[in-house]
Each structure stands twice: as C-alpha cells, then as structure tokens.
PyMOL Python script that loads the backbone (N, CA, C, O; Angstrom):
from pymol import cmd

cmd.read_pdbstr("""\
ATOM      1  N   MET A   1       0.825  -1.185   0.000  1.00  0.00           N
ATOM      2  CA  MET A   1       0.000   0.000   0.000  1.00  0.00           C
ATOM      3  C   MET A   1       0.866   1.244   0.000  1.00  0.00           C
ATOM      4  O   MET A   1       1.939   1.279   0.602  1.00  0.00           O
ATOM      5  N   SER A   2       0.381   2.250  -0.680  1.00  0.00           N
ATOM      6  CA  SER A   2       1.108   3.510  -0.676  1.00  0.00           C
ATOM      7  C   SER A   2       0.747   4.281   0.590  1.00  0.00           C
ATOM      8  O   SER A   2      -0.202   3.916   1.285  1.00  0.00           O
ATOM      9  N   GLY A   3       1.472   5.316   0.890  1.00  0.00           N
ATOM     10  CA  GLY A   3       1.253   6.098   2.090  1.00  0.00           C
ATOM     11  C   GLY A   3       0.115   7.104   1.956  1.00  0.00           C
ATOM     12  O   GLY A   3      -0.219   7.773   2.934  1.00  0.00           O
ATOM     13  N   ALA A   4      -0.495   7.235   0.772  1.00  0.00           N
ATOM     14  CA  ALA A   4      -1.558   8.219   0.573  1.00  0.00           C
ATOM     15  C   ALA A   4      -2.862   7.706   1.174  1.00  0.00           C
ATOM     16  O   ALA A   4      -3.276   6.581   0.891  1.00  0.00           O
ATOM     17  N   PRO A   5      -3.508   8.522   1.999  1.00  0.00           N
ATOM     18  CA  PRO A   5      -4.773   8.077   2.589  1.00  0.00           C
ATOM     19  C   PRO A   5      -5.885   8.044   1.527  1.00  0.00           C
ATOM     20  O   PRO A   5      -5.887   8.818   0.569  1.00  0.00           O
ATOM     21  N   VAL A   6      -6.797   7.144   1.733  1.00  0.00           N
ATOM     22  CA  VAL A   6      -7.956   7.045   0.845  1.00  0.00           C
ATOM     23  C   VAL A   6      -9.093   7.811   1.507  1.00  0.00           C
ATOM     24  O   VAL A   6      -9.426   7.561   2.666  1.00  0.00           O
ATOM     25  N   ARG A   7      -9.678   8.733   0.780  1.00  0.00           N
ATOM     26  CA  ARG A   7     -10.759   9.536   1.338  1.00  0.00           C
ATOM     27  C   ARG A   7     -12.099   8.960   0.921  1.00  0.00           C
ATOM     28  O   ARG A   7     -12.320   8.638  -0.247  1.00  0.00           O
ATOM     29  N   GLY A   8     -12.983   8.838   1.890  1.00  0.00           N
ATOM     30  CA  GLY A   8     -14.328   8.371   1.619  1.00  0.00           C
ATOM     31  C   GLY A   8     -15.229   9.534   1.278  1.00  0.00           C
ATOM     32  O   GLY A   8     -14.788  10.681   1.205  1.00  0.00           O
ATOM     33  N   GLN A   9     -16.457   9.238   1.075  1.00  0.00           N
ATOM     34  CA  GLN A   9     -17.420  10.294   0.796  1.00  0.00           C
ATOM     35  C   GLN A   9     -18.328  10.442   2.000  1.00  0.00           C
ATOM     36  O   GLN A   9     -19.308   9.714   2.158  1.00  0.00           O
ATOM     37  N   ASP A  10     -17.978  11.406   2.851  1.00  0.00           N
ATOM     38  CA  ASP A  10     -18.793  11.669   4.033  1.00  0.00           C
ATOM     39  C   ASP A  10     -20.033  12.460   3.622  1.00  0.00           C
ATOM     40  O   ASP A  10     -20.013  13.244   2.673  1.00  0.00           O
ATOM     41  N   LYS A  11     -21.095  12.229   4.356  1.00  0.00           N
ATOM     42  CA  LYS A  11     -22.306  12.979   4.074  1.00  0.00           C
ATOM     43  C   LYS A  11     -23.062  13.157   5.374  1.00  0.00           C
ATOM     44  O   LYS A  11     -23.061  12.287   6.245  1.00  0.00           O
ATOM     45  N   VAL A  12     -23.713  14.313   5.483  1.00  0.00           N
ATOM     46  CA  VAL A  12     -24.481  14.642   6.677  1.00  0.00           C
ATOM     47  C   VAL A  12     -25.923  14.861   6.268  1.00  0.00           C
ATOM     48  O   VAL A  12     -26.210  15.554   5.292  1.00  0.00           O
ATOM     49  N   GLU A  13     -26.817  14.268   7.020  1.00  0.00           N
ATOM     50  CA  GLU A  13     -28.240  14.484   6.783  1.00  0.00           C
ATOM     51  C   GLU A  13     -28.827  15.118   8.036  1.00  0.00           C
ATOM     52  O   GLU A  13     -28.624  14.635   9.150  1.00  0.00           O
ATOM     53  N   VAL A  14     -29.557  16.207   7.833  1.00  0.00           N
ATOM     54  CA  VAL A  14     -30.165  16.924   8.952  1.00  0.00           C
ATOM     55  C   VAL A  14     -31.663  16.648   8.922  1.00  0.00           C
ATOM     56  O   VAL A  14     -32.320  16.855   7.902  1.00  0.00           O
ATOM     57  N   SER A  15     -32.193  16.185  10.032  1.00  0.00           N
ATOM     58  CA  SER A  15     -33.618  15.877  10.089  1.00  0.00           C
ATOM     59  C   SER A  15     -34.443  17.155  10.067  1.00  0.00           C
ATOM     60  O   SER A  15     -33.926  18.237  10.344  1.00  0.00           O
ATOM     61  N   GLU A  16     -35.704  17.033   9.743  1.00  0.00           N
ATOM     62  CA  GLU A  16     -36.600  18.181   9.764  1.00  0.00           C
ATOM     63  C   GLU A  16     -36.669  18.776  11.165  1.00  0.00           C
ATOM     64  O   GLU A  16     -36.708  19.997  11.323  1.00  0.00           O
ATOM     65  N   LEU A  17     -36.685  17.919  12.179  1.00  0.00           N
ATOM     66  CA  LEU A  17     -36.750  18.397  13.560  1.00  0.00           C
ATOM     67  C   LEU A  17     -35.514  19.220  13.905  1.00  0.00           C
ATOM     68  O   LEU A  17     -35.634  20.277  14.525  1.00  0.00           O
ATOM     69  N   ALA A  18     -34.343  18.758  13.519  1.00  0.00           N
ATOM     70  CA  ALA A  18     -33.116  19.498  13.802  1.00  0.00           C
ATOM     71  C   ALA A  18     -33.130  20.848  13.093  1.00  0.00           C
ATOM     72  O   ALA A  18     -32.696  21.852  13.658  1.00  0.00           O
ATOM     73  N   SER A  19     -33.623  20.874  11.869  1.00  0.00           N
ATOM     74  CA  SER A  19     -33.716  22.126  11.125  1.00  0.00           C
ATOM     75  C   SER A  19     -34.679  23.084  11.821  1.00  0.00           C
ATOM     76  O   SER A  19     -34.388  24.273  11.951  1.00  0.00           O
ATOM     77  N   TYR A  20     -35.816  22.574  12.265  1.00  0.00           N
ATOM     78  CA  TYR A  20     -36.814  23.379  12.977  1.00  0.00           C
ATOM     79  C   TYR A  20     -36.229  23.930  14.275  1.00  0.00           C
ATOM     80  O   TYR A  20     -36.400  25.111  14.578  1.00  0.00           O
ATOM     81  N   LEU A  21     -35.552  23.099  15.029  1.00  0.00           N
ATOM     82  CA  LEU A  21     -34.965  23.539  16.300  1.00  0.00           C
ATOM     83  C   LEU A  21     -33.901  24.605  16.075  1.00  0.00           C
ATOM     84  O   LEU A  21     -33.764  25.525  16.881  1.00  0.00           O
ATOM     85  N   SER A  22     -33.156  24.490  14.996  1.00  0.00           N
ATOM     86  CA  SER A  22     -32.156  25.491  14.666  1.00  0.00           C
ATOM     87  C   SER A  22     -32.813  26.838  14.388  1.00  0.00           C
ATOM     88  O   SER A  22     -32.311  27.878  14.814  1.00  0.00           O
ATOM     89  N   LYS A  23     -33.930  26.820  13.676  1.00  0.00           N
ATOM     90  CA  LYS A  23     -34.657  28.059  13.392  1.00  0.00           C
ATOM     91  C   LYS A  23     -35.218  28.662  14.676  1.00  0.00           C
ATOM     92  O   LYS A  23     -35.189  29.880  14.849  1.00  0.00           O
ATOM     93  N   LEU A  24     -35.726  27.826  15.578  1.00  0.00           N
ATOM     94  CA  LEU A  24     -36.242  28.323  16.856  1.00  0.00           C
ATOM     95  C   LEU A  24     -35.153  29.005  17.664  1.00  0.00           C
ATOM     96  O   LEU A  24     -35.387  30.038  18.290  1.00  0.00           O
ATOM     97  N   ARG A  25     -33.966  28.427  17.647  1.00  0.00           N
ATOM     98  CA  ARG A  25     -32.849  28.977  18.414  1.00  0.00           C
ATOM     99  C   ARG A  25     -32.457  30.363  17.896  1.00  0.00           C
ATOM    100  O   ARG A  25     -31.988  31.204  18.663  1.00  0.00           O
ATOM    101  N   ASP A  26     -32.646  30.597  16.607  1.00  0.00           N
ATOM    102  CA  ASP A  26     -32.253  31.871  16.011  1.00  0.00           C
ATOM    103  C   ASP A  26     -33.316  32.964  16.144  1.00  0.00           C
ATOM    104  O   ASP A  26     -33.074  34.108  15.757  1.00  0.00           O
ATOM    105  N   MET A  27     -34.480  32.629  16.681  1.00  0.00           N
ATOM    106  CA  MET A  27     -35.548  33.616  16.826  1.00  0.00           C
ATOM    107  C   MET A  27     -35.226  34.587  17.955  1.00  0.00           C
ATOM    108  O   MET A  27     -34.565  34.223  18.928  1.00  0.00           O
ATOM    109  N   PRO A  28     -35.697  35.828  17.820  1.00  0.00           N
ATOM    110  CA  PRO A  28     -35.447  36.795  18.905  1.00  0.00           C
ATOM    111  C   PRO A  28     -36.236  36.420  20.156  1.00  0.00           C
ATOM    112  O   PRO A  28     -37.216  35.677  20.092  1.00  0.00           O
ATOM    113  N   ALA A  29     -35.799  36.938  21.267  1.00  0.00           N
ATOM    114  CA  ALA A  29     -36.461  36.663  22.544  1.00  0.00           C
ATOM    115  C   ALA A  29     -37.874  37.257  22.546  1.00  0.00           C
ATOM    116  O   ALA A  29     -38.129  38.280  21.911  1.00  0.00           O
ATOM    117  N   VAL A  30     -38.769  36.611  23.257  1.00  0.00           N
ATOM    118  CA  VAL A  30     -40.140  37.094  23.384  1.00  0.00           C
ATOM    119  C   VAL A  30     -40.147  38.288  24.329  1.00  0.00           C
ATOM    120  O   VAL A  30     -39.572  38.240  25.417  1.00  0.00           O
ATOM    121  N   ARG A  31     -40.802  39.354  23.901  1.00  0.00           N
ATOM    122  CA  ARG A  31     -40.948  40.530  24.766  1.00  0.00           C
ATOM    123  C   ARG A  31     -42.205  40.334  25.597  1.00  0.00           C
ATOM    124  O   ARG A  31     -43.288  40.783  25.221  1.00  0.00           O
ATOM    125  N   GLN A  32     -42.053  39.665  26.720  1.00  0.00           N
ATOM    126  CA  GLN A  32     -43.194  39.289  27.556  1.00  0.00           C
ATOM    127  C   GLN A  32     -43.986  40.506  28.019  1.00  0.00           C
ATOM    128  O   GLN A  32     -45.208  40.434  28.149  1.00  0.00           O
ATOM    129  N   ASP A  33     -43.303  41.624  28.269  1.00  0.00           N
ATOM    130  CA  ASP A  33     -44.022  42.833  28.688  1.00  0.00           C
ATOM    131  C   ASP A  33     -44.987  43.297  27.605  1.00  0.00           C
ATOM    132  O   ASP A  33     -46.102  43.722  27.908  1.00  0.00           O
ATOM    133  N   LEU A  34     -44.571  43.218  26.351  1.00  0.00           N
ATOM    134  CA  LEU A  34     -45.433  43.607  25.240  1.00  0.00           C
ATOM    135  C   LEU A  34     -46.592  42.626  25.079  1.00  0.00           C
ATOM    136  O   LEU A  34     -47.730  43.038  24.858  1.00  0.00           O
ATOM    137  N   VAL A  35     -46.305  41.332  25.190  1.00  0.00           N
ATOM    138  CA  VAL A  35     -47.349  40.311  25.093  1.00  0.00           C
ATOM    139  C   VAL A  35     -48.398  40.528  26.181  1.00  0.00           C
ATOM    140  O   VAL A  35     -49.597  40.486  25.908  1.00  0.00           O
ATOM    141  N   ASP A  36     -47.951  40.759  27.398  1.00  0.00           N
ATOM    142  CA  ASP A  36     -48.880  40.976  28.514  1.00  0.00           C
ATOM    143  C   ASP A  36     -49.733  42.225  28.310  1.00  0.00           C
ATOM    144  O   ASP A  36     -50.928  42.223  28.607  1.00  0.00           O
ATOM    145  N   ARG A  37     -49.110  43.299  27.797  1.00  0.00           N
ATOM    146  CA  ARG A  37     -49.854  44.548  27.571  1.00  0.00           C
ATOM    147  C   ARG A  37     -50.921  44.357  26.501  1.00  0.00           C
ATOM    148  O   ARG A  37     -52.055  44.803  26.672  1.00  0.00           O
ATOM    149  N   VAL A  38     -50.568  43.700  25.400  1.00  0.00           N
ATOM    150  CA  VAL A  38     -51.535  43.488  24.328  1.00  0.00           C
ATOM    151  C   VAL A  38     -52.667  42.578  24.794  1.00  0.00           C
ATOM    152  O   VAL A  38     -53.832  42.829  24.484  1.00  0.00           O
ATOM    153  N   LYS A  39     -52.334  41.524  25.535  1.00  0.00           N
ATOM    154  CA  LYS A  39     -53.381  40.641  26.079  1.00  0.00           C
ATOM    155  C   LYS A  39     -54.347  41.428  26.956  1.00  0.00           C
ATOM    156  O   LYS A  39     -55.563  41.247  26.880  1.00  0.00           O
ATOM    157  N   SER A  40     -53.794  42.297  27.783  1.00  0.00           N
ATOM    158  CA  SER A  40     -54.620  43.102  28.666  1.00  0.00           C
ATOM    159  C   SER A  40     -55.519  44.046  27.876  1.00  0.00           C
ATOM    160  O   SER A  40     -56.694  44.207  28.206  1.00  0.00           O
ATOM    161  N   GLU A  41     -54.972  44.670  26.835  1.00  0.00           N
ATOM    162  CA  GLU A  41     -55.765  45.571  26.008  1.00  0.00           C
ATOM    163  C   GLU A  41     -56.874  44.825  25.271  1.00  0.00           C
ATOM    164  O   GLU A  41     -57.995  45.322  25.162  1.00  0.00           O
ATOM    165  N   ILE A  42     -56.564  43.645  24.773  1.00  0.00           N
ATOM    166  CA  ILE A  42     -57.582  42.845  24.087  1.00  0.00           C
ATOM    167  C   ILE A  42     -58.696  42.485  25.063  1.00  0.00           C
ATOM    168  O   ILE A  42     -59.878  42.631  24.750  1.00  0.00           O
ATOM    169  N   ALA A  43     -58.308  42.011  26.254  1.00  0.00           N
ATOM    170  CA  ALA A  43     -59.302  41.631  27.264  1.00  0.00           C
ATOM    171  C   ALA A  43     -60.158  42.828  27.678  1.00  0.00           C
ATOM    172  O   ALA A  43     -61.347  42.675  27.959  1.00  0.00           O
ATOM    173  N   GLY A  44     -59.558  44.015  27.718  1.00  0.00           N
ATOM    174  CA  GLY A  44     -60.288  45.208  28.125  1.00  0.00           C
ATOM    175  C   GLY A  44     -61.037  45.876  26.991  1.00  0.00           C
ATOM    176  O   GLY A  44     -61.730  46.870  27.203  1.00  0.00           O
ATOM    177  N   GLY A  45     -60.905  45.340  25.790  1.00  0.00           N
ATOM    178  CA  GLY A  45     -61.604  45.907  24.643  1.00  0.00           C
ATOM    179  C   GLY A  45     -61.014  47.205  24.130  1.00  0.00           C
ATOM    180  O   GLY A  45     -61.682  47.954  23.416  1.00  0.00           O
ATOM    181  N   THR A  46     -59.760  47.479  24.489  1.00  0.00           N
ATOM    182  CA  THR A  46     -59.144  48.739  24.066  1.00  0.00           C
ATOM    183  C   THR A  46     -58.033  48.550  23.039  1.00  0.00           C
ATOM    184  O   THR A  46     -57.380  49.521  22.658  1.00  0.00           O
ATOM    185  N   TYR A  47     -57.807  47.329  22.589  1.00  0.00           N
ATOM    186  CA  TYR A  47     -56.695  47.094  21.659  1.00  0.00           C
ATOM    187  C   TYR A  47     -56.991  47.636  20.264  1.00  0.00           C
ATOM    188  O   TYR A  47     -56.165  48.340  19.682  1.00  0.00           O
ATOM    189  N   LEU A  48     -58.161  47.313  19.729  1.00  0.00           N
ATOM    190  CA  LEU A  48     -58.507  47.783  18.391  1.00  0.00           C
ATOM    191  C   LEU A  48     -59.139  49.158  18.488  1.00  0.00           C
ATOM    192  O   LEU A  48     -60.237  49.323  19.019  1.00  0.00           O
ATOM    193  N   THR A  49     -58.429  50.131  17.970  1.00  0.00           N
ATOM    194  CA  THR A  49     -58.948  51.500  17.941  1.00  0.00           C
ATOM    195  C   THR A  49     -59.068  51.915  16.477  1.00  0.00           C
ATOM    196  O   THR A  49     -58.412  51.329  15.616  1.00  0.00           O
ATOM    197  N   PRO A  50     -59.882  52.901  16.187  1.00  0.00           N
ATOM    198  CA  PRO A  50     -59.988  53.367  14.796  1.00  0.00           C
ATOM    199  C   PRO A  50     -58.621  53.775  14.214  1.00  0.00           C
ATOM    200  O   PRO A  50     -58.362  53.553  13.031  1.00  0.00           O
ATOM    201  N   GLU A  51     -57.757  54.364  15.037  1.00  0.00           N
ATOM    202  CA  GLU A  51     -56.431  54.773  14.560  1.00  0.00           C
ATOM    203  C   GLU A  51     -55.583  53.562  14.186  1.00  0.00           C
ATOM    204  O   GLU A  51     -54.891  53.571  13.168  1.00  0.00           O
ATOM    205  N   LYS A  52     -55.639  52.525  15.009  1.00  0.00           N
ATOM    206  CA  LYS A  52     -54.856  51.326  14.712  1.00  0.00           C
ATOM    207  C   LYS A  52     -55.385  50.637  13.457  1.00  0.00           C
ATOM    208  O   LYS A  52     -54.602  50.153  12.639  1.00  0.00           O
ATOM    209  N   LEU A  53     -56.695  50.590  13.302  1.00  0.00           N
ATOM    210  CA  LEU A  53     -57.274  49.989  12.104  1.00  0.00           C
ATOM    211  C   LEU A  53     -56.893  50.787  10.862  1.00  0.00           C
ATOM    212  O   LEU A  53     -56.561  50.200   9.832  1.00  0.00           O
ATOM    213  N   ASP A  54     -56.936  52.108  10.944  1.00  0.00           N
ATOM    214  CA  ASP A  54     -56.534  52.951   9.815  1.00  0.00           C
ATOM    215  C   ASP A  54     -55.073  52.721   9.451  1.00  0.00           C
ATOM    216  O   ASP A  54     -54.730  52.640   8.271  1.00  0.00           O
ATOM    217  N   ALA A  55     -54.217  52.618  10.453  1.00  0.00           N
ATOM    218  CA  ALA A  55     -52.793  52.375  10.204  1.00  0.00           C
ATOM    219  C   ALA A  55     -52.578  51.018   9.552  1.00  0.00           C
ATOM    220  O   ALA A  55     -51.762  50.892   8.639  1.00  0.00           O
ATOM    221  N   ALA A  56     -53.301  50.002  10.011  1.00  0.00           N
ATOM    222  CA  ALA A  56     -53.180  48.668   9.437  1.00  0.00           C
ATOM    223  C   ALA A  56     -53.661  48.652   7.991  1.00  0.00           C
ATOM    224  O   ALA A  56     -53.035  48.031   7.131  1.00  0.00           O
ATOM    225  N   LEU A  57     -54.752  49.323   7.727  1.00  0.00           N
ATOM    226  CA  LEU A  57     -55.279  49.388   6.351  1.00  0.00           C
ATOM    227  C   LEU A  57     -54.323  50.160   5.442  1.00  0.00           C
ATOM    228  O   LEU A  57     -54.132  49.780   4.287  1.00  0.00           O
ATOM    229  N   ALA A  58     -53.733  51.216   5.939  1.00  0.00           N
ATOM    230  CA  ALA A  58     -52.767  51.999   5.152  1.00  0.00           C
ATOM    231  C   ALA A  58     -51.547  51.149   4.819  1.00  0.00           C
ATOM    232  O   ALA A  58     -51.049  51.191   3.694  1.00  0.00           O
ATOM    233  N   GLU A  59     -51.068  50.385   5.780  1.00  0.00           N
ATOM    234  CA  GLU A  59     -49.911  49.505   5.561  1.00  0.00           C
ATOM    235  C   GLU A  59     -50.247  48.425   4.545  1.00  0.00           C
ATOM    236  O   GLU A  59     -49.438  48.119   3.669  1.00  0.00           O
ATOM    237  N   LEU A  60     -51.438  47.847   4.659  1.00  0.00           N
ATOM    238  CA  LEU A  60     -51.881  46.826   3.709  1.00  0.00           C
ATOM    239  C   LEU A  60     -51.967  47.408   2.300  1.00  0.00           C
ATOM    240  O   LEU A  60     -51.533  46.773   1.339  1.00  0.00           O
ATOM    241  N   ALA A  61     -52.518  48.599   2.177  1.00  0.00           N
ATOM    242  CA  ALA A  61     -52.630  49.241   0.861  1.00  0.00           C
ATOM    243  C   ALA A  61     -51.251  49.517   0.273  1.00  0.00           C
ATOM    244  O   ALA A  61     -51.058  49.377  -0.934  1.00  0.00           O
ATOM    245  N   ARG A  62     -50.284  49.909   1.112  1.00  0.00           N
ATOM    246  CA  ARG A  62     -48.926  50.156   0.654  1.00  0.00           C
ATOM    247  C   ARG A  62     -48.289  48.876   0.112  1.00  0.00           C
ATOM    248  O   ARG A  62     -47.591  48.893  -0.902  1.00  0.00           O
ATOM    249  N   GLU A  63     -48.547  47.756   0.816  1.00  0.00           N
ATOM    250  CA  GLU A  63     -47.954  46.474   0.404  1.00  0.00           C
ATOM    251  C   GLU A  63     -48.575  45.945  -0.883  1.00  0.00           C
ATOM    252  O   GLU A  63     -47.918  45.231  -1.641  1.00  0.00           O
ATOM    253  N   LEU A  64     -49.818  46.285  -1.132  1.00  0.00           N
ATOM    254  CA  LEU A  64     -50.493  45.817  -2.347  1.00  0.00           C
ATOM    255  C   LEU A  64     -50.113  46.721  -3.489  1.00  0.00           C
ATOM    256  O   LEU A  64     -50.565  46.516  -4.615  1.00  0.00           O
TER     257      LEU A  64
END
""", "prot")
cmd.dss("prot")
cmd.show_as("cartoon", "prot")
cmd.util.cbc("prot")
cmd.orient("prot")
C-alpha cells in the first residue's frame, strides 16, 4: 500500500426536527411585557382603535 490516505465520501443528513430547532434557536427573545400589555388591552376591549385599524389598512394598501 502507498502512504496516501484514501478519502471516503462523508455525508451529513439533517432531520426536519433538527432544522426546525435550529430556526427556533435563532428567533429573537419574546418581549413578555409587550405580550402581557396586548393581552390586557384585548381583554379590556381597548386594543382595536380606529387609529390602529386605519394604520393597518394603510400599511396593507402600501404592500399591495
């Protein structure tokens, strides 16, 4: 035998679960204070205001 190493063909397969977990790890942290405030506003009936609806419609129109 010669001294040259024989190289094989290595291959890596990543499962769907591993790919999903990798994406979860890269997500930004949850802003719990914001989540709690919005939940409270929704429960109190103050989250949807005419101004917020107008802003959402304007943004939608811009995207279209």
